[in-house]
C-alpha positions, 0 to 999 in steps of 0.5 A: 499499499502506498499509505498506511491510511489506505490499507485494508485488512486482508480477509479474502483468500485466492478462493474467495477472489476467484469466486468473486470474479466468477460471480461477476463474470457469469450471471444474469447477463449470460443466463438471460441474453443468450436466448435474445441473441439466439433469436436475433443472430440466427445461427450458433456460429454468430453467437459464438463469435459474439461471445469470442469478441467479448471474452477478448475485450474482457480479457484486455480489460483484465490484464490492464487492471492487473498492471494498474493495480501493480503500479497502484496497489491502493484501495479504490480501484479504477478511481485511483488509476484514473485519479493518478493519470488525469487528476482528481476531477477526472478520478471523481467522474470516473468514481461516480460513474462506475458507482452509479452506472456500473454498481447500481446499474448492474444491481438493477439489471440483476434484480430485474432478471431475478424478478422476471424468472421468480414471477414465472415460478410465482406469478402471484409475486410481481417482478419489481416486488421480487426484485426488490426483496432479493436486492435488500436480502443480498444487501442486508448479508453483505452489510454484516461483513466481508466474510458473511458476504463472501459466503454468497459469492462461494455458493453463487460460484459453485452454483453457476459452475454447476449449473453450466456443467448440468446444461452441457451434460444434459445436451450432450447425454440427451437421446432427444435431438430437440435439445441439439437444434441449431440456434437458427430454428429458434423463433423467439428468445422468450421460449429459451427464457422461460424454459430456463426460468427455474435454473436461471433464477438462482444465477440471476440472484448470485 
């Protein structure tokens, strides 16, 4: 750390950090937008191309963050990097944008996805209500402490990886050719979304 005031107590290990990355990368976006991509793009090759390009961009961003974190190992992340490079005004704008759009916006999207899927299981509960309750519950757990919040990340990471492996295993082991139908045969993304509501429910929340 560059100063004692910015030093944080380290309570998370490699496994915790890995689970956090997994939970950030695999979630409502993957489980929710894949069906929409299939409906719009119309072919499995196009879908894989989109995911490949997105993966390369994510890798470039990750490597850049790693290099900057090695240069300025301070608490604050992107705010610190931009502040040190472009000055405090730019750092403030970046920090505010990340907090408002990157964090609050992401929570809204994840909560909305959870509410959407939860409503398919229990139609009596409206999506906004389910989303609000889910966000409040997770926020309350994270507010208790870092260790308690980390439990959600660990459980979420195992659940998401297990869910993806279950999808892959079912796809290759099923005797029905319907599960192997190409994306071009999908007329609407809603069918894909509704068909995986129960599974995506937990993934959206995690």
